[in-house]
C-alpha positions in Angstrom: -28.6 16.6 5.2 -27.1 15.9 8.7 -23.7 14.4 8.5 -21.7 12.9 11.4 -18.0 13.1 10.9 -15.8 11.0 13.3 -12.1 11.7 13.2 -8.9 11.2 15.3 -7.4 14.1 13.4 -8.7 17.6 14.3 -7.6 21.0 15.6 -5.3 21.9 17.2 -3.3 19.3 15.4 -1.4 20.6 12.4 -1.3 18.2 9.4 -2.8 17.7 6.0 -5.6 15.5 7.2 -6.9 18.1 9.7 -6.7 20.8 7.0 -8.6 18.6 4.5 -11.4 17.8 7.0 -11.7 21.4 8.3 -12.0 22.7 4.7 -14.5 19.9 3.9 -16.7 20.8 6.8 -16.6 24.5 5.9 -17.7 23.8 2.3 -20.4 21.3 3.4 -21.9 24.0 5.6 -21.8 26.5 2.7 -23.8 24.0 0.6 -26.5 23.8 3.3 -25.5 20.6 5.2 -25.3 20.3 8.9 -22.1 18.7 10.2 -21.6 17.2 13.6 -17.9 16.5 14.4 -16.8 14.0 17.0 -13.1 14.5 17.7 -10.4 13.7 20.3 -10.9 17.0 22.2 -14.2 15.6 23.6 -12.4 12.8 25.4 -9.5 12.2 27.7 -6.5 11.9 25.5 -3.0 10.5 25.5 0.0 11.4 23.3 0.9 9.2 20.3 4.5 8.0 20.5 6.6 9.7 17.7 3.8 12.1 16.8 4.3 15.3 18.8 1.0 17.2 19.3 -1.1 14.2 18.2 -3.5 13.5 21.0 -5.5 10.3 20.7 -8.8 9.5 22.6 -8.4 7.0 25.4 -11.1 4.3 25.8 -13.8 6.3 24.0 -16.1 3.3 23.5 -19.3 3.8 25.6 -19.3 7.6 25.5 -18.6 7.6 21.8 -21.6 5.3 21.3 -23.9 7.7 23.1 -22.6 10.6 21.0 -23.2 8.7 17.8 -26.8 7.8 18.9 -27.5 11.4 20.0 -26.4 12.8 16.7 -29.3 11.2 14.9 -27.4 11.7 11.6 -28.5 11.0 8.0 -25.0 9.7 7.3 -21.9 8.6 9.2 -18.4 9.1 7.9 -15.4 7.6 9.8 -12.4 9.6 8.6 -9.5 7.9 10.4 -8.3 4.6 11.6 -7.4 5.7 15.1 -9.1 4.9 18.5 -12.2 6.9 17.6 -12.4 5.3 14.2 -12.2 1.7 15.5 -14.7 2.5 18.3 -17.1 4.1 15.8 -16.7 1.1 13.4 -17.6 -1.3 16.2 -20.6 0.7 17.3 -22.0 1.0 13.8 -21.6 -2.7 13.1 -23.2 -3.6 16.3 -26.3 -1.5 15.5 -26.3 -2.3 11.8 -25.6 1.3 10.7 -24.0 1.9 7.4 -20.9 4.1 7.3 -18.2 5.3 4.9 -14.5 5.6 5.6 -11.5 7.3 4.0 -7.8 6.4 3.4 -5.9 9.6 4.0 -2.4 8.5 5.1 -0.1 5.6 4.2 0.3 4.6 7.9 1.9 1.3 7.0 4.8 3.1 5.3 5.2 5.4 8.4 5.2 2.4 10.7 7.8 0.6 8.6 10.0 3.7 8.7 9.6 4.4 12.4 9.3 1.0 13.9 10.1 -1.6 11.2 6.6 -3.0 11.1 6.2 -5.1 7.9 3.9 -3.5 5.3 1.9 -6.7 4.9 0.9 -6.7 8.6 -0.2 -3.0 8.6 -2.1 -3.3 5.3 -3.9 -6.4 6.5 -5.1 -4.5 9.6 -6.3 -1.6 7.5 -8.0 -3.9 5.0 -9.9 -5.4 7.9 -10.8 -1.9 9.2 -12.2 -0.7 5.9 -13.9 -4.0 4.8 -17.4 -3.1 6.1 -17.3 0.4 4.7 -20.0 1.3 2.1 -17.4 3.4 0.3 -13.7 3.8 1.1 -12.8 7.3 -0.2 -9.3 7.7 -1.6 -7.7 10.9 -2.8 -6.2 9.8 -6.1 -6.7 7.1 -8.8 -3.1 6.0 -8.1 -3.8 5.2 -4.4 -7.0 3.5 -5.5 -5.1 1.1 -7.8 -2.5 0.5 -5.1 -5.1 -0.5 -2.5 -7.1 -2.5 -5.0 -4.0 -4.6 -5.7 -3.7 -5.2 -1.9 -7.3 -6.6 -1.7 -9.2 -3.5 -0.5 -12.8 -3.3 -1.7 -15.5 -0.6 -2.3 -12.8 1.9 -3.2 -14.0 5.3 -4.5 -12.0 8.2 -5.8 -12.5 11.5 -3.8 -10.2 14.4 -4.5 -9.3 17.3 -2.2 -9.3 21.1 -2.7 -7.4 24.2 -1.7 -8.5 27.6 -0.2 -7.4 29.9 -3.1 -8.4 32.9 -1.0 -6.1 32.2 1.9 -3.3 31.1 -0.4 -3.6 34.1 -2.7 -1.7 34.4 -5.9 1.7 36.3 -5.8 2.7 37.3 -9.3 6.3 37.7 -8.1 8.0 36.3 -5.0 8.4 39.0 -2.4 10.3 39.5 0.9 8.4 38.5 3.9 9.6 40.5 6.9 9.4 37.6 9.3 11.9 35.7 7.2 14.3 38.6 6.8 16.4 39.1 3.7 17.2 35.7 2.1 19.5 35.1 -0.8 17.6 34.1 -4.0 16.3 31.7 -5.2 14.4 30.6 -2.0 13.7 26.9 -2.0 10.9 25.8 0.4 10.0 22.4 1.9 6.8 22.1 3.9 5.8 19.0 5.9 6.3 16.8 8.9 10.1 16.4 9.6 10.1 12.6 9.7 11.6 9.7 7.9 8.6 9.0 5.7 8.6 12.6 4.3 12.2 12.1 3.0 13.1 15.7 3.8 16.8 15.0 3.9 16.7 14.4 0.1 15.9 18.2 -0.1 18.5 19.2 2.5 21.3 17.3 0.7 20.7 19.1 -2.6 23.5 21.5 -3.6 21.4 24.5 -4.4 22.1 28.2 -4.8 20.3 30.8 -2.7 18.4 29.8 0.5 16.7 26.7 1.9 13.6 27.0 4.1 11.8 24.3 6.0 8.4 24.6 7.6 7.3 21.8 9.9 8.1 19.8 13.1 8.7 16.2 13.8 10.9 13.5 15.3 13.9 14.2 13.0 13.9 17.9 13.5 16.5 18.3 16.2 19.0 16.0 14.4 18.5 17.6 11.0 18.8 21.1 12.5 22.1 20.2 13.9 23.3 18.5 10.7 22.1 21.4 8.4 22.7 24.6 10.4 22.5 26.9 7.2 18.9 25.9 6.5 16.2 28.3 7.8 14.0 26.3 10.1 10.6 27.9 10.8 8.9 25.1 12.8 5.1 24.9 12.6 3.4 28.0 11.4 -0.3 29.2 11.5 -1.8 28.8 8.1 -2.1 32.6 7.4 1.7 32.9 8.0 2.4 29.8 5.9 0.6 31.5 3.1 3.1 34.4 3.3 6.0 32.0 3.3 4.7 30.3 0.1 4.4 33.7 -1.6 7.9 34.7 -0.6 9.6 31.5 -2.0 10.6 30.7 -5.6 10.1 26.9 -5.7 8.5 24.2 -3.5 10.6 21.1 -3.2 8.4 18.1 -2.3 10.7 15.1 -1.7 8.2 12.6 -0.3 7.7 9.3 -2.0 4.9 8.0 0.2 2.0 10.4 -0.2 -1.6 9.7 -0.8 -2.1 13.3 -2.1 0.2 16.1 -0.9 -2.0 19.1 0.0 1.0 21.4 0.4 1.6 21.2 -3.3 -1.8 22.6 -3.9 -1.3 25.4 -1.4 2.1 26.3 -3.0 0.7 26.3 -6.5 -2.3 28.5 -5.4 0.3 31.0 -4.2 2.1 30.8 -7.6 4.9 28.5 -6.5 6.0 25.8 -8.9 6.7 22.4 -7.6 9.8 20.1 -7.9 9.0 16.5 -6.9 9.6 12.9 -7.8 7.2 11.2 -10.3 5.3 9.2 -7.7 1.7 9.0 -6.4 0.7 12.4 -5.1 2.8 14.6 -7.4 1.7 12.6 -10.4 -2.0 13.4 -9.7 -1.7 16.9 -8.2 0.9 18.3 -10.6 1.0 15.7 -13.4 1.7 17.1 -16.8 0.0 20.4 -16.1 3.2 22.4 -16.5 2.8 23.7 -12.9 5.9 21.8 -11.7 8.7 19.4 -12.7 8.6 15.7 -11.8 12.0 14.0 -12.2 13.8 11.1 -10.5 16.7 13.5 -10.3 15.4 16.0 -7.7 18.1 18.6 -8.5 17.0 18.5 -12.2 13.4 18.9 -11.1 14.3 21.9 -9.0 16.2 23.5 -11.9 13.3 22.9 -14.3 10.6 24.1 -11.8 12.5 27.4 -11.2 11.9 28.3 -14.9 8.1 27.8 -14.7 5.8 30.8 -14.9 4.0 31.4 -11.6 0.7 31.9 -13.4 0.9 28.3 -14.6 1.2 27.0 -11.0 -1.8 29.1 -10.0 -3.9 27.9 -12.9 -3.3 24.3 -11.9 -4.4 24.9 -8.3 -7.7 26.5 -9.1 -8.8 23.3 -10.8 -9.0 21.8 -7.4 -12.1 23.6 -6.0 -13.7 22.5 -2.7 -17.2 22.8 -4.1 -16.9 19.7 -6.4 -14.9 17.9 -3.8 -17.6 18.3 -1.2 -20.4 17.4 -3.7 -18.5 14.2 -4.5 -18.1 13.5 -0.8 -21.9 13.8 -0.3 -22.6 11.6 -3.3 -20.5 8.8 -1.8 -22.1 8.8 1.7 -24.4 6.0 2.8 -27.7 7.5 3.9 -29.5 5.9 6.8 -32.5 6.6 9.0 -32.2 8.6 12.2 -33.5 5.7 14.4 -31.3 2.8 15.4 -32.9 0.0 13.2 -31.8 -2.2 10.3 -30.4 -0.2 7.4 -32.9 1.2 5.0 -31.7 3.5 2.2 -33.8 6.6 1.6 -33.4 10.1 0.3 -33.2 12.5 3.3 -34.6 16.0 3.3 -32.0 18.8 2.9 -30.9 20.2 6.3 -31.3 23.9 6.9 -28.1 25.9 6.4 -26.0 26.4 9.5 -23.5 29.1 10.2 -20.9 26.8 11.5 -20.5 23.1 12.4 -20.9 22.0 15.9 -19.5 19.2 18.0 -21.7 17.1 20.2 
């Protein structure tokens, strides 16, 4: 099967959506599918205000249309609601081509935190964006119910996975030379340093040992100045982040506005228990598995998580394999003919295996 993936989030950006899509593409290739990716690097880009390192395609319309036509794909998936997403949506509707979409990020919550935009306005816009989609893929049942209550249609649950080889199990936390010697226990927080991630809830905790933050964002400079005793690592390559997970004792995940929370899976794969609030994301990723502690009192959650056996955390992570996630993704796609003509559903032949995905 030849799949066209159109996304505003792609390398070299560092965020959970990029990680999810890159891992998805890799697993789809392993399963014998051909994947064509259209992403911002193929266009002239401009920076997105408030999102350092996030380059958005500028006026992609006509060129994007030509790339979509040239791909001659069996299925089209629009992964994000950015400029490429809106342009792809317009092109598909104009040419009567079915497509699927995904809801990866609670952008309305981010816009409310950053700019004061009312949630009702943002969700109305996203509802309009996703309305023609054959299937709107959402990462958890909790997010599905939330969107359903807001009038979204054609919602389908599609979970994510974790690379358990990269994030290898560490039976005991060890010292990572790049971190130097840190007082134990080491409490780690990973994510974008922005208001919607609620990182200051972690920074305010009165905890023994050391606090470490991995990530960048608009609040970083102010929080670094306010909390000088915290170890700020900035954005790390994923292989280095894997070492940091393995060197910590507990992951504190303070966000209340997640759709999933991939860093929790990465941490648990390394053997790191999770302390978080009992909200969407942690409720589905950690739940009652015993791999973490979910409490309204984050300090209490940290204390409980610290006593959890690292093997329990790893056992929970391996449940989230990329193979079933990719198979579910394919099952939700809307198949279409290669030629630009009114939609006819049919069963495509299986594409020959490819060593790696390509971009048009």
